[in-house]
MARPA-168201 format. One record per residue: residue number from 1; residue in one letter; x, y, z of N, C-alpha, C in turn. Coordinates in steps of 0.02 Angstrom, whole numbers, plus 50000, padded with zeros to 5 digits. Layout:
! MARPA-168201
@seke: NUM | tike: A | nx: X | ny: Y | nz: Z | cax: X | cay: Y | caz: Z | cx: X | cy: Y | cz: Z
...
END
This chain:
! MARPA-168201
@seke: 1 | tike: M | nx: 60972 | ny: 54107 | nz: 47224 | cax: 60935 | cay: 54108 | caz: 47161 | cx: 60863 | cy: 54086 | cz: 47173
@seke: 2 | tike: L | nx: 60818 | ny: 54116 | nz: 47137 | cax: 60747 | cay: 54101 | caz: 47143 | cx: 60729 | cy: 54035 | cz: 47108
@seke: 3 | tike: K | nx: 60675 | ny: 54005 | nz: 47130 | cax: 60650 | cay: 53945 | caz: 47097 | cx: 60636 | cy: 53959 | cz: 47023
@seke: 4 | tike: S | nx: 60612 | ny: 54018 | nz: 47008 | cax: 60597 | cay: 54036 | caz: 46939 | cx: 60660 | cy: 54039 | cz: 46895
@seke: 5 | tike: A | nx: 60719 | ny: 54037 | nz: 46926 | cax: 60782 | cay: 54037 | caz: 46888 | cx: 60802 | cy: 53966 | cz: 46866
@seke: 6 | tike: L | nx: 60764 | ny: 53916 | nz: 46888 | cax: 60780 | cay: 53848 | caz: 46866 | cx: 60782 | cy: 53845 | cz: 46790
@seke: 7 | tike: P | nx: 60836 | ny: 53817 | nz: 46763 | cax: 60840 | cay: 53812 | caz: 46690 | cx: 60787 | cy: 53765 | cz: 46661
@seke: 8 | tike: F | nx: 60766 | ny: 53716 | nz: 46701 | cax: 60712 | cay: 53669 | caz: 46684 | cx: 60694 | cy: 53631 | cz: 46747
@seke: 9 | tike: V | nx: 60634 | ny: 53603 | nz: 46748 | cax: 60613 | cay: 53563 | caz: 46806 | cx: 60618 | cy: 53490 | cz: 46784
@seke: 10 | tike: P | nx: 60660 | ny: 53451 | nz: 46818 | cax: 60669 | cay: 53382 | caz: 46798 | cx: 60606 | cy: 53340 | cz: 46806
@seke: 11 | tike: E | nx: 60594 | ny: 53298 | nz: 46757 | cax: 60537 | cay: 53253 | caz: 46757 | cx: 60538 | cy: 53212 | cz: 46822
@seke: 12 | tike: Y | nx: 60481 | ny: 53198 | nz: 46849 | cax: 60470 | cay: 53161 | caz: 46911 | cx: 60480 | cy: 53205 | cz: 46972
@seke: 13 | tike: F | nx: 60533 | ny: 53244 | nz: 46973 | cax: 60550 | cay: 53285 | caz: 47032 | cx: 60508 | cy: 53349 | cz: 47036
@seke: 14 | tike: D | nx: 60468 | ny: 53362 | nz: 46985 | cax: 60424 | cay: 53420 | caz: 46987 | cx: 60376 | cy: 53416 | cz: 47046
@seke: 15 | tike: R | nx: 60358 | ny: 53355 | nz: 47065 | cax: 60312 | cay: 53345 | caz: 47121 | cx: 60339 | cy: 53374 | cz: 47186
@seke: 16 | tike: Y | nx: 60405 | ny: 53376 | nz: 47193 | cax: 60437 | cay: 53405 | caz: 47252 | cx: 60450 | cy: 53480 | cz: 47242
@seke: 17 | tike: I | nx: 60477 | ny: 53497 | nz: 47185 | cax: 60493 | cay: 53567 | caz: 47171 | cx: 60429 | cy: 53610 | cz: 47174
@seke: 18 | tike: N | nx: 60374 | ny: 53583 | nz: 47149 | cax: 60311 | cay: 53621 | caz: 47149 | cx: 60284 | cy: 53634 | cz: 47219
@seke: 19 | tike: Q | nx: 60309 | ny: 53599 | nz: 47268 | cax: 60287 | cay: 53611 | caz: 47337 | cx: 60326 | cy: 53667 | cz: 47372
@seke: 20 | tike: T | nx: 60374 | ny: 53696 | nz: 47336 | cax: 60413 | cay: 53750 | caz: 47365 | cx: 60387 | cy: 53817 | cz: 47340
@seke: 21 | tike: D | nx: 60407 | ny: 53870 | nz: 47375 | cax: 60387 | cay: 53937 | caz: 47357 | cx: 60435 | cy: 53965 | cz: 47304
@seke: 22 | tike: D | nx: 60414 | ny: 54016 | nz: 47268 | cax: 60460 | cay: 54050 | caz: 47222 | cx: 60500 | cy: 54100 | cz: 47263
@seke: 23 | tike: A | nx: 60544 | ny: 54072 | nz: 47303 | cax: 60588 | cay: 54112 | caz: 47346 | cx: 60659 | cy: 54094 | cz: 47326
@seke: 24 | tike: S | nx: 60708 | ny: 54125 | nz: 47357 | cax: 60777 | cay: 54105 | caz: 47344 | cx: 60787 | cy: 54036 | cz: 47374
@seke: 25 | tike: L | nx: 60834 | ny: 54000 | nz: 47345 | cax: 60848 | cay: 53933 | caz: 47370 | cx: 60867 | cy: 53934 | cz: 47443
@seke: 26 | tike: L | nx: 60911 | ny: 53980 | nz: 47462 | cax: 60932 | cay: 53982 | caz: 47532 | cx: 60874 | cy: 53999 | cz: 47578
@seke: 27 | tike: A | nx: 60832 | ny: 54046 | nz: 47557 | cax: 60774 | cay: 54063 | caz: 47598 | cx: 60728 | cy: 54002 | cz: 47604
@seke: 28 | tike: M | nx: 60720 | ny: 53964 | nz: 47550 | cax: 60677 | cay: 53905 | caz: 47552 | cx: 60706 | cy: 53851 | cz: 47598
@seke: 29 | tike: L | nx: 60772 | ny: 53841 | nz: 47595 | cax: 60803 | cay: 53792 | caz: 47639 | cx: 60801 | cy: 53814 | cz: 47712
@seke: 30 | tike: E | nx: 60807 | ny: 53878 | nz: 47724 | cax: 60801 | cay: 53904 | caz: 47793 | cx: 60729 | cy: 53896 | cz: 47818
@seke: 31 | tike: R | nx: 60681 | ny: 53909 | nz: 47774 | cax: 60611 | cay: 53899 | caz: 47792 | cx: 60598 | cy: 53825 | cz: 47807
@seke: 32 | tike: A | nx: 60627 | ny: 53781 | nz: 47767 | cax: 60620 | cay: 53710 | caz: 47778 | cx: 60651 | cy: 53689 | cz: 47845
@seke: 33 | tike: Q | nx: 60707 | ny: 53721 | nz: 47863 | cax: 60738 | cay: 53707 | caz: 47927 | cx: 60692 | cy: 53729 | cz: 47984
@seke: 34 | tike: D | nx: 60660 | ny: 53787 | nz: 47977 | cax: 60612 | cay: 53810 | caz: 48028 | cx: 60554 | cy: 53761 | cz: 48033
@seke: 35 | tike: E | nx: 60528 | ny: 53738 | nz: 47975 | cax: 60473 | cay: 53691 | caz: 47975 | cx: 60493 | cy: 53626 | cz: 48009
@seke: 36 | tike: L | nx: 60555 | ny: 53606 | nz: 47999 | cax: 60581 | cay: 53546 | caz: 48030 | cx: 60586 | cy: 53554 | cz: 48106
@seke: 37 | tike: Q | nx: 60613 | ny: 53610 | nz: 48128 | cax: 60619 | cay: 53623 | caz: 48200 | cx: 60551 | cy: 53628 | cz: 48234
@seke: 38 | tike: N | nx: 60501 | ny: 53655 | nz: 48199 | cax: 60435 | cay: 53666 | caz: 48228 | cx: 60386 | cy: 53611 | cz: 48211
@seke: 39 | tike: F | nx: 60410 | ny: 53557 | nz: 48184 | cax: 60367 | cay: 53501 | caz: 48165 | cx: 60333 | cy: 53471 | cz: 48227
@seke: 40 | tike: A | nx: 60279 | ny: 53437 | nz: 48217 | cax: 60241 | cay: 53406 | caz: 48272 | cx: 60275 | cy: 53341 | cz: 48294
@seke: 41 | tike: W | nx: 60333 | ny: 53349 | nz: 48324 | cax: 60373 | cay: 53291 | caz: 48346 | cx: 60335 | cy: 53249 | cz: 48397
@seke: 42 | tike: D | nx: 60295 | ny: 53282 | nz: 48439 | cax: 60257 | cay: 53246 | caz: 48490 | cx: 60206 | cy: 53200 | cz: 48458
@seke: 43 | tike: K | nx: 60175 | ny: 53221 | nz: 48404 | cax: 60127 | cay: 53178 | caz: 48369 | cx: 60162 | cy: 53119 | cz: 48337
@seke: 44 | tike: L | nx: 60220 | ny: 53132 | nz: 48310 | cax: 60258 | cay: 53078 | caz: 48278 | cx: 60277 | cy: 53025 | cz: 48330
@seke: 45 | tike: E | nx: 60297 | ny: 53048 | nz: 48388 | cax: 60314 | cay: 53001 | caz: 48441 | cx: 60252 | cy: 52964 | cz: 48465
@seke: 46 | tike: A | nx: 60196 | ny: 52999 | nz: 48471 | cax: 60134 | cay: 52966 | caz: 48493 | cx: 60110 | cy: 52915 | cz: 48442
@seke: 47 | tike: L | nx: 60127 | ny: 52925 | nz: 48380 | cax: 60107 | cay: 52879 | caz: 48327 | cx: 60138 | cy: 52811 | cz: 48337
@seke: 48 | tike: G | nx: 60199 | ny: 52809 | nz: 48362 | cax: 60232 | cay: 52745 | caz: 48373 | cx: 60240 | cy: 52707 | cz: 48309
@seke: 49 | tike: D | nx: 60222 | ny: 52644 | nz: 48310 | cax: 60230 | cay: 52600 | caz: 48252 | cx: 60166 | cy: 52594 | cz: 48209
@seke: 50 | tike: R | nx: 60116 | ny: 52635 | nz: 48225 | cax: 60053 | cay: 52631 | caz: 48187 | cx: 60063 | cy: 52658 | cz: 48117
@seke: 51 | tike: V | nx: 60029 | ny: 52628 | nz: 48069 | cax: 60030 | cay: 52650 | caz: 48000 | cx: 59958 | cy: 52658 | cz: 47976
@seke: 52 | tike: Y | nx: 59949 | ny: 52699 | nz: 47924 | cax: 59881 | cay: 52712 | caz: 47901 | cx: 59854 | cy: 52658 | cz: 47855
@seke: 53 | tike: A | nx: 59897 | ny: 52613 | nz: 47831 | cax: 59875 | cay: 52558 | caz: 47789 | cx: 59928 | cy: 52503 | cz: 47792
@seke: 54 | tike: P | nx: 59908 | ny: 52441 | nz: 47781 | cax: 59957 | cay: 52387 | caz: 47782 | cx: 60014 | cy: 52398 | cz: 47731
@seke: 55 | tike: G | nx: 60074 | ny: 52383 | nz: 47752 | cax: 60131 | cay: 52389 | caz: 47708 | cx: 60161 | cy: 52458 | cz: 47704
@seke: 56 | tike: K | nx: 60132 | ny: 52507 | nz: 47738 | cax: 60159 | cay: 52575 | caz: 47737 | cx: 60213 | cy: 52583 | cz: 47790
@seke: 57 | tike: W | nx: 60254 | ny: 52633 | nz: 47780 | cax: 60309 | cay: 52646 | caz: 47827 | cx: 60282 | cy: 52674 | cz: 47893
@seke: 58 | tike: T | nx: 60318 | ny: 52662 | nz: 47947 | cax: 60303 | cay: 52694 | caz: 48010 | cx: 60329 | cy: 52766 | cz: 48007
@seke: 59 | tike: G | nx: 60310 | ny: 52806 | nz: 48056 | cax: 60336 | cay: 52875 | caz: 48058 | cx: 60412 | cy: 52877 | cz: 48061
@seke: 60 | tike: A | nx: 60441 | ny: 52832 | nz: 48100 | cax: 60514 | cay: 52829 | caz: 48104 | cx: 60545 | cy: 52810 | cz: 48037
@seke: 61 | tike: D | nx: 60512 | ny: 52764 | nz: 48001 | cax: 60536 | cay: 52746 | caz: 47934 | cx: 60532 | cy: 52806 | cz: 47886
@seke: 62 | tike: V | nx: 60479 | ny: 52844 | nz: 47892 | cax: 60472 | cay: 52904 | caz: 47850 | cx: 60529 | cy: 52953 | cz: 47864
@seke: 63 | tike: L | nx: 60542 | ny: 52965 | nz: 47928 | cax: 60597 | cay: 53010 | caz: 47946 | cx: 60664 | cy: 52984 | cz: 47921
@seke: 64 | tike: Q | nx: 60677 | ny: 52920 | nz: 47930 | cax: 60740 | cay: 52892 | caz: 47906 | cx: 60745 | cy: 52898 | cz: 47830
@seke: 65 | tike: H | nx: 60690 | ny: 52888 | nz: 47795 | cax: 60689 | cay: 52897 | caz: 47723 | cx: 60706 | cy: 52969 | cz: 47704
@seke: 66 | tike: M | nx: 60678 | ny: 53017 | nz: 47740 | cax: 60692 | cay: 53087 | caz: 47727 | cx: 60765 | cy: 53103 | cz: 47737
@seke: 67 | tike: I | nx: 60794 | ny: 53076 | nz: 47790 | cax: 60865 | cay: 53086 | caz: 47804 | cx: 60908 | cy: 53056 | cz: 47749
@seke: 68 | tike: D | nx: 60893 | ny: 52993 | nz: 47732 | cax: 60932 | cay: 52959 | caz: 47679 | cx: 60927 | cy: 52997 | cz: 47613
@seke: 69 | tike: T | nx: 60867 | ny: 53018 | nz: 47596 | cax: 60856 | cay: 53053 | caz: 47532 | cx: 60894 | cy: 53120 | cz: 47532
@seke: 70 | tike: E | nx: 60892 | ny: 53156 | nz: 47586 | cax: 60928 | cay: 53220 | caz: 47588 | cx: 61003 | cy: 53209 | cz: 47579
@seke: 71 | tike: R | nx: 61029 | ny: 53156 | nz: 47610 | cax: 61100 | cay: 53141 | caz: 47601 | cx: 61116 | cy: 53126 | cz: 47528
@seke: 72 | tike: I | nx: 61074 | ny: 53088 | nz: 47496 | cax: 61085 | cay: 53071 | caz: 47426 | cx: 61080 | cy: 53133 | cz: 47382
@seke: 73 | tike: L | nx: 61029 | ny: 53174 | nz: 47393 | cax: 61021 | cay: 53235 | caz: 47353 | cx: 61079 | cy: 53283 | cz: 47361
@seke: 74 | tike: T | nx: 61103 | ny: 53291 | nz: 47422 | cax: 61159 | cay: 53337 | caz: 47433 | cx: 61224 | cy: 53308 | cz: 47404
@seke: 75 | tike: Y | nx: 61232 | ny: 53243 | nz: 47406 | cax: 61290 | cay: 53211 | caz: 47373 | cx: 61288 | cy: 53226 | cz: 47299
@seke: 76 | tike: R | nx: 61230 | ny: 53218 | nz: 47269 | cax: 61223 | cay: 53232 | caz: 47198 | cx: 61240 | cy: 53305 | cz: 47183
@seke: 77 | tike: A | nx: 61215 | ny: 53351 | nz: 47226 | cax: 61230 | cay: 53422 | caz: 47216 | cx: 61305 | cy: 53434 | cz: 47219
@seke: 78 | tike: L | nx: 61338 | ny: 53405 | nz: 47268 | cax: 61410 | cay: 53413 | caz: 47274 | cx: 61445 | cy: 53386 | cz: 47212
@seke: 79 | tike: C | nx: 61427 | ny: 53327 | nz: 47189 | cax: 61458 | cay: 53298 | caz: 47130 | cx: 61450 | cy: 53343 | cz: 47069
@seke: 80 | tike: I | nx: 61390 | ny: 53367 | nz: 47058 | cax: 61378 | cay: 53409 | caz: 46999 | cx: 61418 | cy: 53473 | cz: 47003
@seke: 81 | tike: T | nx: 61419 | ny: 53505 | nz: 47061 | cax: 61457 | cay: 53568 | caz: 47066 | cx: 61531 | cy: 53558 | cz: 47057
@seke: 82 | tike: R | nx: 61555 | ny: 53498 | nz: 47072 | cax: 61627 | cay: 53484 | caz: 47066 | cx: 61645 | cy: 53456 | cz: 46997
@seke: 83 | tike: G | nx: 61595 | ny: 53455 | nz: 46952 | cax: 61610 | cay: 53437 | caz: 46883 | cx: 61606 | cy: 53363 | cz: 46868
@seke: 84 | tike: E | nx: 61574 | ny: 53324 | nz: 46910 | cax: 61567 | cay: 53253 | caz: 46897 | cx: 61531 | cy: 53242 | cz: 46831
@seke: 85 | tike: L | nx: 61560 | ny: 53200 | nz: 46788 | cax: 61530 | cay: 53187 | caz: 46723 | cx: 61493 | cy: 53120 | cz: 46721
@seke: 86 | tike: A | nx: 61505 | ny: 53077 | nz: 46769 | cax: 61472 | cay: 53012 | caz: 46771 | cx: 61398 | cy: 53020 | cz: 46787
@seke: 87 | tike: N | nx: 61358 | ny: 52973 | nz: 46763 | cax: 61288 | cay: 52969 | caz: 46781 | cx: 61283 | cy: 52946 | cz: 46853
@seke: 88 | tike: L | nx: 61256 | ny: 52988 | nz: 46896 | cax: 61249 | cay: 52971 | caz: 46966 | cx: 61192 | cy: 52921 | cz: 46974
@seke: 89 | tike: P | nx: 61201 | ny: 52870 | nz: 47014 | cax: 61151 | cay: 52817 | caz: 47018 | cx: 61086 | cy: 52838 | cz: 47052
@seke: 90 | tike: S | nx: 61034 | ny: 52803 | nz: 47035 | cax: 60970 | cay: 52812 | caz: 47069 | cx: 60972 | cy: 52769 | cz: 47132
@seke: 91 | tike: F | nx: 60917 | ny: 52771 | nz: 47170 | cax: 60912 | cay: 52727 | caz: 47227 | cx: 60839 | cy: 52706 | cz: 47234
@seke: 92 | tike: E | nx: 60829 | ny: 52646 | nz: 47258 | cax: 60762 | cay: 52620 | caz: 47268 | cx: 60742 | cy: 52632 | cz: 47341
@seke: 93 | tike: E | nx: 60697 | ny: 52679 | nz: 47350 | cax: 60679 | cay: 52701 | caz: 47418 | cx: 60652 | cy: 52645 | cz: 47462
@seke: 94 | tike: D | nx: 60614 | ny: 52599 | nz: 47434 | cax: 60587 | cay: 52545 | caz: 47475 | cx: 60642 | cy: 52497 | cz: 47498
@seke: 95 | tike: D | nx: 60691 | ny: 52485 | nz: 47455 | cax: 60748 | cay: 52443 | caz: 47476 | cx: 60788 | cy: 52477 | cz: 47531
@seke: 96 | tike: Y | nx: 60800 | ny: 52542 | nz: 47523 | cax: 60836 | cay: 52578 | caz: 47575 | cx: 60798 | cy: 52576 | cz: 47641
@seke: 97 | tike: A | nx: 60733 | ny: 52587 | nz: 47638 | cax: 60692 | cay: 52587 | caz: 47699 | cx: 60693 | cy: 52519 | cz: 47733
@seke: 98 | tike: A | nx: 60692 | ny: 52466 | nz: 47693 | cax: 60692 | cay: 52399 | caz: 47721 | cx: 60757 | cy: 52384 | cz: 47758
@seke: 99 | tike: H | nx: 60811 | ny: 52415 | nz: 47737 | cax: 60876 | cay: 52402 | caz: 47768 | cx: 60895 | cy: 52454 | cz: 47821
@seke: 100 | tike: A | nx: 60861 | ny: 52509 | nz: 47824 | cax: 60881 | cay: 52565 | caz: 47868 | cx: 60864 | cy: 52553 | cz: 47941
@seke: 101 | tike: Q | nx: 60812 | ny: 52516 | nz: 47955 | cax: 60789 | cay: 52502 | caz: 48023 | cx: 60776 | cy: 52566 | cz: 48063
@seke: 102 | tike: G | nx: 60743 | ny: 52614 | nz: 48030 | cax: 60725 | cay: 52676 | caz: 48063 | cx: 60684 | cy: 52665 | cz: 48126
@seke: 103 | tike: N | nx: 60643 | ny: 52612 | nz: 48126 | cax: 60601 | cay: 52595 | caz: 48183 | cx: 60640 | cy: 52580 | cz: 48246
@seke: 104 | tike: Q | nx: 60702 | ny: 52561 | nz: 48238 | cax: 60742 | cay: 52540 | caz: 48296 | cx: 60783 | cy: 52597 | cz: 48325
@seke: 105 | tike: R | nx: 60770 | ny: 52657 | nz: 48301 | cax: 60806 | cay: 52716 | caz: 48326 | cx: 60759 | cy: 52758 | cz: 48369
@seke: 106 | tike: S | nx: 60787 | ny: 52796 | nz: 48414 | cax: 60745 | cay: 52838 | caz: 48457 | cx: 60724 | cy: 52901 | cz: 48418
@seke: 107 | tike: W | nx: 60668 | ny: 52929 | nz: 48440 | cax: 60644 | cay: 52991 | caz: 48409 | cx: 60694 | cy: 53047 | cz: 48418
@seke: 108 | tike: E | nx: 60724 | ny: 53049 | nz: 48477 | cax: 60772 | cay: 53102 | caz: 48491 | cx: 60832 | cy: 53097 | cz: 48444
@seke: 109 | tike: E | nx: 60855 | ny: 53036 | nz: 48431 | cax: 60911 | cay: 53026 | caz: 48386 | cx: 60894 | cy: 53044 | cz: 48314
@seke: 110 | tike: L | nx: 60836 | ny: 53023 | nz: 48291 | cax: 60814 | cay: 53040 | caz: 48223 | cx: 60807 | cy: 53116 | cz: 48215
@seke: 111 | tike: K | nx: 60776 | ny: 53148 | nz: 48264 | cax: 60767 | cay: 53220 | caz: 48260 | cx: 60834 | cy: 53256 | cz: 48261
@seke: 112 | tike: A | nx: 60879 | ny: 53237 | nz: 48306 | cax: 60945 | cay: 53269 | caz: 48310 | cx: 60984 | cy: 53259 | cz: 48245
@seke: 113 | tike: E | nx: 60981 | ny: 53199 | nz: 48218 | cax: 61017 | cay: 53186 | caz: 48155 | cx: 60989 | cy: 53228 | cz: 48098
@seke: 114 | tike: F | nx: 60923 | ny: 53231 | nz: 48094 | cax: 60892 | cay: 53269 | caz: 48039 | cx: 60909 | cy: 53343 | cz: 48045
@seke: 115 | tike: L | nx: 60906 | ny: 53371 | nz: 48105 | cax: 60923 | cay: 53441 | caz: 48114 | cx: 60996 | cy: 53455 | cz: 48098
@seke: 116 | tike: A | nx: 61040 | ny: 53410 | nz: 48118 | cax: 61111 | cay: 53418 | caz: 48103 | cx: 61123 | cy: 53413 | cz: 48028
@seke: 117 | tike: L | nx: 61090 | ny: 53366 | nz: 47996 | cax: 61097 | cay: 53358 | caz: 47924 | cx: 61073 | cy: 53421 | cz: 47888
@seke: 118 | tike: R | nx: 61016 | ny: 53449 | nz: 47910 | cax: 60990 | cay: 53509 | caz: 47877 | cx: 61039 | cy: 53567 | cz: 47885
@seke: 119 | tike: T | nx: 61069 | ny: 53574 | nz: 47943 | cax: 61120 | cay: 53626 | caz: 47953 | cx: 61177 | cy: 53615 | cz: 47903
@seke: 120 | tike: S | nx: 61199 | ny: 53554 | nz: 47896 | cax: 61252 | cay: 53538 | caz: 47848 | cx: 61230 | cy: 53553 | cz: 47776
@seke: 121 | tike: T | nx: 61168 | ny: 53537 | nz: 47760 | cax: 61141 | cay: 53552 | caz: 47693 | cx: 61143 | cy: 53627 | cz: 47680
@seke: 122 | tike: L | nx: 61124 | ny: 53666 | nz: 47730 | cax: 61126 | cay: 53739 | caz: 47722 | cx: 61197 | cy: 53763 | cz: 47709
@seke: 123 | tike: Y | nx: 61245 | ny: 53738 | nz: 47747 | cax: 61314 | cay: 53758 | caz: 47736 | cx: 61337 | cy: 53740 | cz: 47665
@seke: 124 | tike: L | nx: 61319 | ny: 53680 | nz: 47643 | cax: 61338 | cay: 53658 | caz: 47576 | cx: 61310 | cy: 53706 | cz: 47523
@seke: 125 | tike: F | nx: 61245 | ny: 53719 | nz: 47525 | cax: 61215 | cay: 53762 | caz: 47474 | cx: 61236 | cy: 53835 | cz: 47480
@seke: 126 | tike: R | nx: 61253 | ny: 53857 | nz: 47539 | cax: 61280 | cay: 53925 | caz: 47547 | cx: 61348 | cy: 53931 | cz: 47514
@seke: 127 | tike: S | nx: 61383 | ny: 53876 | nz: 47508 | cax: 61450 | cay: 53877 | caz: 47479 | cx: 61449 | cy: 53880 | cz: 47402
@seke: 128 | tike: F | nx: 61391 | ny: 53869 | nz: 47373 | cax: 61385 | cay: 53868 | caz: 47300 | cx: 61373 | cy: 53937 | cz: 47272
@seke: 129 | tike: S | nx: 61411 | ny: 53956 | nz: 47221 | cax: 61398 | cay: 54019 | caz: 47185 | cx: 61339 | cy: 54008 | cz: 47138
@seke: 130 | tike: D | nx: 61315 | ny: 54063 | nz: 47109 | cax: 61259 | cay: 54057 | caz: 47061 | cx: 61279 | cy: 54012 | cz: 47003
@seke: 131 | tike: S | nx: 61340 | ny: 54019 | nz: 46979 | cax: 61361 | cay: 53977 | caz: 46922 | cx: 61363 | cy: 53903 | cz: 46942
@seke: 132 | tike: M | nx: 61382 | ny: 53889 | nz: 47004 | cax: 61381 | cay: 53819 | caz: 47028 | cx: 61309 | cy: 53793 | cz: 47031
@seke: 133 | tike: L | nx: 61263 | ny: 53835 | nz: 47054 | cax: 61193 | cay: 53813 | caz: 47059 | cx: 61163 | cy: 53797 | cz: 46991
@seke: 134 | tike: L | nx: 61189 | ny: 53829 | nz: 46939 | cax: 61162 | cay: 53818 | caz: 46872 | cx: 61197 | cy: 53761 | cz: 46835
@seke: 135 | tike: R | nx: 61246 | ny: 53730 | nz: 46866 | cax: 61280 | cay: 53674 | caz: 46833 | cx: 61232 | cy: 53616 | cz: 46826
@seke: 136 | tike: I | nx: 61242 | ny: 53580 | nz: 46771 | cax: 61199 | cay: 53524 | caz: 46754 | cx: 61239 | cy: 53459 | cz: 46756
@seke: 137 | tike: G | nx: 61210 | ny: 53409 | nz: 46786 | cax: 61240 | cay: 53343 | caz: 46787 | cx: 61187 | cy: 53292 | cz: 46768
@seke: 138 | tike: T | nx: 61205 | ny: 53229 | nz: 46776 | cax: 61158 | cay: 53175 | caz: 46759 | cx: 61148 | cy: 53130 | cz: 46819
@seke: 139 | tike: T | nx: 61086 | ny: 53121 | nz: 46838 | cax: 61068 | cay: 53074 | caz: 46891 | cx: 61013 | cy: 53029 | cz: 46865
@seke: 140 | tike: S | nx: 61022 | ny: 52966 | nz: 46875 | cax: 60972 | cay: 52916 | caz: 46852 | cx: 60957 | cy: 52925 | cz: 46777
@seke: 141 | tike: G | nx: 61007 | ny: 52945 | nz: 46739 | cax: 60999 | cay: 52953 | caz: 46667 | cx: 60963 | cy: 53017 | cz: 46647
@seke: 142 | tike: K | nx: 60949 | ny: 53061 | nz: 46694 | cax: 60913 | cay: 53123 | caz: 46679 | cx: 60956 | cy: 53184 | cz: 46697
@seke: 143 | tike: S | nx: 60949 | ny: 53237 | nz: 46658 | cax: 60985 | cay: 53299 | caz: 46673 | cx: 60956 | cy: 53331 | cz: 46736
@seke: 144 | tike: M | nx: 61001 | ny: 53359 | nz: 46776 | cax: 60980 | cay: 53389 | caz: 46839 | cx: 61027 | cy: 53447 | cz: 46855
@seke: 145 | tike: S | nx: 61000 | ny: 53502 | nz: 46879 | cax: 61042 | cay: 53558 | caz: 46901 | cx: 61051 | cy: 53555 | cz: 46976
@seke: 146 | tike: T | nx: 61105 | ny: 53585 | nz: 46999 | cax: 61116 | cay: 53590 | caz: 47071 | cx: 61059 | cy: 53629 | cz: 47104
@seke: 147 | tike: L | nx: 61036 | ny: 53682 | nz: 47070 | cax: 60981 | cay: 53723 | caz: 47097 | cx: 60919 | cy: 53680 | cz: 47107
@seke: 148 | tike: A | nx: 60903 | ny: 53638 | nz: 47058 | cax: 60845 | cay: 53594 | caz: 47064 | cx: 60852 | cy: 53548 | cz: 47124
@seke: 149 | tike: L | nx: 60912 | ny: 53521 | nz: 47134 | cax: 60922 | cay: 53476 | caz: 47191 | cx: 60908 | cy: 53511 | cz: 47258
@seke: 150 | tike: G | nx: 60927 | ny: 53574 | nz: 47263 | cax: 60913 | cay: 53611 | caz: 47324 | cx: 60838 | cy: 53619 | cz: 47336
@seke: 151 | tike: F | nx: 60801 | ny: 53635 | nz: 47283 | cax: 60729 | cay: 53642 | caz: 47291 | cx: 60696 | cy: 53574 | cz: 47303
@seke: 152 | tike: I | nx: 60724 | ny: 53522 | nz: 47276 | cax: 60698 | cay: 53455 | caz: 47289 | cx: 60705 | cy: 53438 | cz: 47363
@seke: 153 | tike: V | nx: 60761 | ny: 53455 | nz: 47393 | cax: 60771 | cay: 53443 | caz: 47465 | cx: 60714 | cy: 53474 | cz: 47505
@seke: 154 | tike: A | nx: 60700 | ny: 53537 | nz: 47493 | cax: 60647 | cay: 53572 | caz: 47531 | cx: 60578 | cy: 53544 | cz: 47514
@seke: 155 | tike: G | nx: 60566 | ny: 53531 | nz: 47451 | cax: 60500 | cay: 53505 | caz: 47431 | cx: 60488 | cy: 53434 | cz: 47453
@seke: 156 | tike: H | nx: 60540 | ny: 53393 | nz: 47455 | cax: 60533 | cay: 53324 | caz: 47478 | cx: 60511 | cy: 53323 | cz: 47551
@seke: 157 | tike: Q | nx: 60539 | ny: 53367 | nz: 47591 | cax: 60518 | cay: 53372 | caz: 47661 | cx: 60445 | cy: 53391 | cz: 47665
@seke: 158 | tike: R | nx: 60424 | ny: 53443 | nz: 47629 | cax: 60354 | cay: 53464 | caz: 47631 | cx: 60307 | cy: 53408 | cz: 47608
@seke: 159 | tike: H | nx: 60329 | ny: 53371 | nz: 47556 | cax: 60289 | cay: 53315 | caz: 47531 | cx: 60276 | cy: 53265 | cz: 47587
@seke: 160 | tike: H | nx: 60328 | ny: 53245 | nz: 47621 | cax: 60319 | cay: 53194 | caz: 47673 | cx: 60285 | cy: 53221 | cz: 47736
@seke: 161 | tike: F | nx: 60297 | ny: 53284 | nz: 47752 | cax: 60260 | cay: 53313 | caz: 47809 | cx: 60185 | cy: 53315 | cz: 47794
@seke: 162 | tike: R | nx: 60168 | ny: 53329 | nz: 47732 | cax: 60096 | cay: 53329 | caz: 47714 | cx: 60067 | cy: 53259 | cz: 47719
@seke: 163 | tike: I | nx: 60104 | ny: 53210 | nz: 47697 | cax: 60080 | cay: 53141 | caz: 47703 | cx: 60070 | cy: 53123 | cz: 47776
@seke: 164 | tike: L | nx: 60117 | ny: 53141 | nz: 47818 | cax: 60109 | cay: 53128 | caz: 47890 | cx: 60046 | cy: 53162 | cz: 47917
@seke: 165 | tike: E | nx: 60037 | ny: 53225 | nz: 47900 | cax: 59979 | cay: 53263 | caz: 47925 | cx: 59913 | cy: 53236 | cz: 47898
@seke: 166 | tike: E | nx: 59911 | ny: 53218 | nz: 47834 | cax: 59848 | cay: 53198 | caz: 47803 | cx: 59831 | cy: 53124 | cz: 47815
@seke: 167 | tike: R | nx: 59881 | ny: 53081 | nz: 47820 | cax: 59866 | cay: 53009 | caz: 47824 | cx: 59882 | cy: 52979 | cz: 47892
@seke: 168 | tike: Y | nx: 59931 | ny: 53006 | nz: 47926 | cax: 59952 | cay: 52975 | caz: 47989 | cx: 59919 | cy: 53008 | cz: 48049
@seke: 169 | tike: W | nx: 59915 | ny: 53075 | nz: 48051 | cax: 59885 | cay: 53107 | caz: 48109 | cx: 59813 | cy: 53084 | cz: 48122
@seke: 170 | tike: P | nx: 59773 | ny: 53072 | nz: 48070 | cax: 59704 | cay: 53050 | caz: 48084 | cx: 59699 | cy: 52984 | cz: 48121
@seke: 171 | tike: I | nx: 59751 | ny: 52943 | nz: 48121 | cax: 59747 | cay: 52879 | caz: 48157 | cx: 59768 | cy: 52885 | cz: 48230
@seke: 172 | tike: L | nx: 59788 | ny: 52945 | nz: 48250 | cax: 59806 | cay: 52955 | caz: 48321 | cx: 59744 | cy: 52954 | cz: 48365
END
């Protein structure tokens, strides 16, 4: 289904959805997988523990955040497609990052995990019919469609890759 088929764009998450193309969800997730595989991993490794401002995450922390967020978004998508009626909880990204210890993991491990997760995400969304993609659930007290969650996955990656390119690469 195309991005233009979204029944509505959830408040706050528009910042991620708007970074995606008006393509089919699967095409957008496949494009995101290509962008992930072709990312400037060497620059990220060269960055090490440097940050562009005090209190900001390291590159490894950013990657771990992206992995954690994709897991949460795909869990939400699974719940909604399976008819979950409960309000799915929000998460505080800074608290997760503080406990994740992304900095203590190797680049190879982070990259391998992210690529494996993306493959799993693709399988999950490929398993959803159009009617499943249009199902609506509640996350953090807000209505959300499965389709929106898929576009958020792709847009969230682009959002953070842009931050890395615009704010982190200049300090190399």
